[in-house]
N, C-alpha and C positions, 0 to 999 in steps of 0.2 A: 297347142303344148301337150296333149297325151300321143300324137304318134310321136316327139322327143322322148320321154317318154319310153317310148316304147322303145324307140331306137337305143335310148342308153342300156334299159334292162335287155333289150337281147346283146346288148355291142356290134350293132348295128345298119350300117345308113337305110337311109326308107325312098333314099333315089328312084330304086325300080318300080315305086309307086308315080311318080311321076316323068309325063313325054312332057318334057319344058318346052322342046320347039313344038310342039301341037298345042301346047294349053293342055293336056287332058290329063285327068286323074283316070289310073290302074286302077277298077276295083276289082279286079282279080287279083292282082301282088298285097293290095289293103289287106284281103283277105288270108289268101297266106301268113302275114303279118300278124294277124290279129290271130290265124291258128296259133301262129310258134310261142308270142305270147299266151295265150292259154294253157300250156302246156308244159310254157316254164316252171317247172318243179322248187324256182326259190320264195317266192316272192309270193302271199298272204290270197283269201280268196279274194276279199273287200279289194286289197288293193290290183288286184288284178280284173278286178267287177267296176269300181271307181274310172280305171283308166278304159276299159271299154268300151264304157259311158262318153265318157270322151273323146274316140275316134269314132264312134258311129259316123253313119255315113251321110246319115235323115238327122238335119239340125233337129228335126223336132224329138229325138231319144237321145238327146246327150244331155248331160248335165250340166245346168248352168255354174257360172264360178259362184255366183248368188247362193245355192240351193248345197252348193259342195261346201261350202263356205258352212254355212248354217247346219250342213250335218255332221259335220268335220269340229267344228271349233270346241266343241264342247269336250275332247277327244282331247284339245291338242299339249295341252299337260303332257301326256300319259305319252305324247308321241312324240315328242320332243327325247323326253325320260328315255322312249325307246321301253317302253313299259308294255307289258301284256291289261287288253282292254276289251268286252266284250259291246260288242255293236247290238244294241235292240232296233227293230224300226227304220231298216234305210230306209231312204227316197224311192218309189216304187223302180224309178231308172237306175237305181244302183242295187237292187232286188232281183228283175230281171235278167240281172251281170250275173248276179248271183248263180241263177239256176242253172245256165249258158258257161259259167267255169265249173260245174258240179256234174252237169252234164259231157262237157268236154273231160273231165276228171274221169269218167264211168268208161269211156268211153276207149282212154288210152291208162288205161292204170294209173297213170301218175299219180301220186299225193303231193300235196300241197304245206 
């Protein structure tokens, strides 16, 4: 699901990440698309972090749907109303993504 979100967010397909005839995943392309996602100026830090966790190539570092729901359901009303809200204590798998997003922003000078 995360790759689909990145694809839609970048308005780009993700075909370059897959070598279908040889049934291989191309990690270098995954990294390129992830960097593009992190540098996108129109998405919030927390949204980028959630998606970053969802597309981590290491399954143990991905947030599960249950963890994601548990984290986001308390903000459902604000999300549906597109109202701002404050996130306190995100799950560790999201918090690590926030650090990566902030680091990426500082390196590139891009503001979210």
